[in-house]
C-alpha positions in Angstrom: 0.0 0.0 0.0 1.3 3.4 -0.9 2.3 5.7 2.0 -0.3 8.5 2.1 2.2 10.7 3.9 4.6 10.7 0.9 3.0 13.8 -0.6 3.4 15.7 2.6 6.6 17.5 3.7 8.3 15.3 6.4 9.1 17.0 9.7 11.5 15.9 12.4 11.0 17.1 15.9 14.2 17.2 18.0 13.7 17.3 21.7 16.1 17.1 24.7 17.1 18.9 27.8 19.3 22.0 27.8 22.9 20.9 27.3 22.0 17.6 25.6 23.6 18.8 22.3 20.6 19.7 20.2 22.4 22.7 18.7 25.5 20.7 17.8 23.3 18.0 16.2 21.4 20.6 14.1 24.7 22.3 13.0 25.9 18.8 11.9 22.7 18.3 9.9 23.0 21.6 8.1 26.7 21.0 7.3 25.8 17.6 5.9 22.5 18.3 4.2 23.8 16.5 1.0 21.6 18.5 -1.3 18.4 18.4 0.7 16.7 21.7 1.2 16.1 21.7 4.9 14.0 24.1 6.8 15.0 24.6 10.4 12.5 26.0 13.0 14.1 27.2 16.1 13.2 29.3 19.1 15.9 31.9 18.3 18.8 32.3 15.9 21.3 33.0 18.6 20.7 29.6 20.2 21.8 27.7 17.1 24.8 29.9 16.1 25.1 28.4 12.6 28.3 29.3 10.8 28.3 32.8 9.4 29.3 31.3 6.0 26.0 29.4 5.9 24.0 32.5 6.3 23.0 34.9 3.4 21.5 38.3 3.9 22.4 39.1 7.5 25.4 40.4 9.2 25.6 37.5 11.7 23.9 34.3 12.5 22.5 35.8 15.7 21.0 38.9 14.0 18.6 38.0 11.2 16.8 40.9 9.5 13.7 38.8 9.1 12.2 35.8 10.8 13.2 33.6 7.9 16.7 33.7 6.3 18.1 31.8 3.4 21.3 29.8 4.1 24.1 29.6 1.6 23.7 25.8 1.3 20.1 26.1 0.0 18.5 25.5 3.4 16.2 27.8 5.3 16.4 28.9 9.0 13.5 30.6 10.8 12.3 31.5 14.3 9.0 30.9 15.9 8.1 34.6 16.0 4.7 34.5 17.8 3.3 31.0 17.3 4.2 27.7 15.8 1.3 27.4 13.4 1.9 30.7 11.5 5.6 29.8 11.2 4.8 26.4 9.7 2.2 28.0 7.4 4.8 30.5 6.2 7.2 27.7 5.3 4.6 25.6 3.6 3.3 28.5 1.6 6.7 29.4 0.1 6.9 29.1 -3.7 9.6 26.4 -3.3 8.8 24.5 -0.1 11.7 22.7 1.7 12.3 19.0 1.3 12.3 18.4 5.0 11.5 20.5 8.1 13.4 20.2 11.4 11.9 21.6 14.6 14.1 22.2 17.6 12.1 22.4 20.8 13.1 24.2 24.0 14.8 22.1 26.6 11.7 22.2 28.8 9.1 21.4 26.2 6.9 18.3 26.0 7.0 17.0 22.4 3.5 15.5 22.3 1.5 18.9 22.2 3.7 19.9 19.3 3.0 16.6 17.5 -0.7 17.2 18.1 -0.4 20.6 16.3 0.1 18.6 13.1 -3.6 17.6 13.3 -4.5 21.2 12.7 -6.4 21.4 9.3 -4.0 23.9 7.7 -1.0 21.7 8.5 -2.4 18.1 8.4 -2.8 17.9 4.6 0.6 19.4 3.9 3.1 18.1 6.5 3.6 15.0 8.6 5.8 14.3 11.7 8.4 12.0 10.1 9.8 11.3 13.6 10.4 12.5 17.1 14.1 12.4 18.1 15.0 12.6 21.8 18.5 13.7 22.4 20.0 12.4 25.7 23.2 13.5 27.5 24.6 10.0 28.2 27.2 11.4 30.7 24.6 13.3 32.7 22.2 10.4 32.8 25.0 8.1 33.9 25.7 10.5 36.8 22.0 10.4 37.9 21.1 13.7 36.3 19.1 14.6 33.3 21.1 17.6 32.1 24.7 18.9 32.5 23.3 21.9 34.4 20.2 20.5 36.0 20.2 23.2 38.6 19.5 25.7 35.9 16.5 23.8 34.9 14.9 23.0 38.3 16.4 24.8 41.2 13.1 26.2 42.4 11.2 22.9 42.2 13.9 20.9 44.0 13.7 23.3 46.9 9.9 23.5 47.2 8.2 20.4 48.7 4.7 21.9 48.2 4.7 21.8 44.4 2.2 19.5 42.6 4.8 17.1 41.1 7.3 15.3 43.2 9.7 14.7 40.3 8.7 17.0 37.4 12.0 16.8 35.6 11.9 13.0 35.8 8.4 13.1 34.3 9.5 15.4 31.6 12.5 13.1 30.8 10.1 10.1 30.6 7.6 12.0 28.5 10.3 12.9 26.0 11.4 9.3 25.7 7.8 8.0 25.6 7.1 10.2 22.6 10.3 9.4 20.7 10.7 7.4 17.5 14.5 7.5 17.9 16.8 8.2 20.9 20.3 9.6 20.4 22.6 8.9 23.3 24.9 11.9 22.8 28.2 12.5 24.5 28.8 8.7 24.5 32.5 9.3 24.2 32.5 10.7 27.8 31.5 7.4 29.5 33.1 3.9 29.4 31.5 1.0 27.6 29.9 -0.6 30.7 28.4 2.7 31.8 27.1 3.4 28.3 25.5 0.0 28.2 23.8 0.7 31.5 22.5 4.1 30.3 21.2 2.5 27.1 19.3 -0.2 29.1 17.8 2.5 31.3 16.6 4.5 28.2 15.4 1.4 26.5 13.1 0.7 29.5 11.5 4.1 29.1 10.8 3.8 25.3 8.2 2.1 23.2 9.0 -1.2 21.5 10.8 -0.7 18.2 12.3 2.7 19.1 15.9 2.8 17.8 18.7 4.0 20.2 21.7 5.5 18.5 25.0 6.3 20.1 26.7 9.5 19.1 29.5 11.9 20.0 29.4 15.7 19.3 25.9 15.3 17.7 27.3 13.5 14.7 24.5 11.3 13.5 24.2 10.4 9.8 21.4 12.4 8.2 20.1 9.3 6.4 19.5 7.6 9.8 17.9 10.6 11.5 15.6 11.6 8.6 13.2 9.3 6.8 11.8 7.4 9.8 8.2 7.8 8.3 6.5 7.5 11.7 3.5 9.8 10.9 3.5 10.5 14.6 0.4 12.7 14.5 -1.6 9.6 13.7 0.0 7.6 16.5 -0.6 9.8 19.5 -2.4 7.1 21.6 0.8 5.0 21.6 2.8 7.9 23.1 1.8 8.1 26.8 2.3 11.3 28.8 2.4 12.0 32.6 0.7 15.3 32.0 -2.2 13.8 30.1 -2.6 11.1 32.8 -3.0 14.0 35.3 -5.7 15.7 33.1 -3.3 18.2 31.6 -3.4 18.9 27.9 -0.5 21.2 27.4 3.1 21.8 28.5 2.8 25.0 30.4 1.4 23.9 33.7 4.7 23.3 35.4 6.3 26.5 34.1 5.4 30.2 34.0 6.6 32.7 31.4 5.8 36.3 30.8 7.2 39.3 29.0 8.5 42.4 30.7 8.4 45.5 28.4 9.9 48.9 29.0 11.9 51.8 27.7 15.6 52.0 27.1 18.1 51.1 29.8 20.8 53.6 30.7 23.6 51.1 31.3 23.7 47.5 30.2 26.0 46.4 33.0 23.5 47.7 35.6 20.8 45.7 33.9 22.9 42.5 33.8 23.7 42.9 37.6 20.0 43.3 38.3 19.1 40.3 36.2 21.8 38.2 38.0 20.4 39.2 41.4 16.7 38.5 40.5 17.7 35.1 38.8 19.3 34.0 42.1 16.5 35.5 44.3 13.6 34.1 42.3 15.2 30.9 40.9 14.5 32.1 37.3 15.4 29.5 34.7 15.7 31.7 31.6 15.7 35.3 30.5 16.0 36.3 26.9 15.1 39.2 24.7 16.1 42.5 23.1 17.0 45.6 25.1 17.1 49.2 24.0 20.1 51.1 25.3 19.9 54.9 25.6 22.1 56.6 23.1 23.0 53.4 21.2 21.7 52.7 17.7 22.0 48.9 18.0 19.8 46.3 19.8 21.3 44.6 22.8 20.6 40.8 22.9 20.3 39.3 26.4 20.4 35.6 26.9 20.4 34.1 30.5 20.3 30.4 31.3 20.4 30.0 35.1 23.2 32.2 36.4 25.0 32.4 33.1 24.2 35.7 31.3 25.3 36.7 27.8 24.7 40.1 26.2 25.9 41.6 23.0 24.9 44.2 20.4 23.7 42.4 17.3 22.4 44.9 14.7 21.0 48.5 14.3 17.4 49.1 15.1 15.4 49.2 11.9 13.5 52.5 11.1 10.1 50.7 11.4 11.0 49.1 14.8 10.0 50.5 18.1 13.0 50.9 20.3 11.6 49.1 23.3 13.0 46.6 25.7 11.3 43.2 25.7 12.5 40.4 28.0 10.9 37.0 28.3 11.2 35.5 31.8 10.7 31.7 32.2 10.7 29.7 35.5 9.0 27.1 37.5 5.3 27.7 38.3 4.8 30.2 41.1 7.2 32.9 40.0 6.6 36.2 41.8 5.9 38.1 38.6 5.2 41.5 40.3 8.5 41.4 42.1 10.5 40.4 39.0 8.8 43.1 36.9 9.5 45.7 39.6 13.2 44.6 39.7 13.6 44.9 35.9 11.6 48.1 35.6 13.8 49.7 38.3 16.7 49.8 35.8 14.7 50.7 32.7 14.3 54.3 31.7 
């Protein structure tokens, strides 16, 4: 019987905790596309940091002028500007659609709600989930952790016994594996053979029958093995159990809060960074990211904070049509003191 999904654009969903190596894997795929016109959907360009030589039409990989940029190897890279569905539609509506779409999820995302989105009428007839790939940090799992910097993912939850879930990161880890069609044990070069075999056995116990487990170092997985699984995962949701659905939850935001803090220009970037560092420690914030307007500066300031690590750099000039406003996304475990965090940030804005 012919595969009815063959006329649809195959899409691979790549999931995994922060530090598992998703970025390295994606760069490897772009560098070894072998003539395939790939489209990559990411949360932000700065996270992927593709080689400047791959990018056409922008000054730096971290500063695209538009939400979709053409890459020199014939591939496309785009960000989820406001919502996943409009981004997918924009790709599918292009005069020359891609051969394959790759979606990188955030480190705290459940893959199943994203797979469900492929049942949306505007998407279902034109795209299919070729496979869900879960990337695992073999060294971290061997050490009894789920990520290299697990504290940056769940410091608040580990310290609070009153939260709804006893082991939310464990559940998230299990949900990612339960939804996977392939598991990549990355950083396998950092553990010995016996330890790697034990990790593989642990992962195998959490996956569905028939799910392939691939060992890798530095995200180097053959593109032919990773793409072309033909799982049609959107038609197979019942076989992909989820802790959150078992508890009556139907989306992936119940354990985490996020909100945007907007304001005017900041007078001094260093003062802002110091304030962010203090509030991250005080409120156990997991992530802060966004664009900052700096008084007297014609360029945007990009701010990226993961746990206590904060990066900031000027990426490109503000465009004439852009409002020179500061917009920072704050992400953390449920129960963040939004009012206090907003007050801390607004105190250093103009």
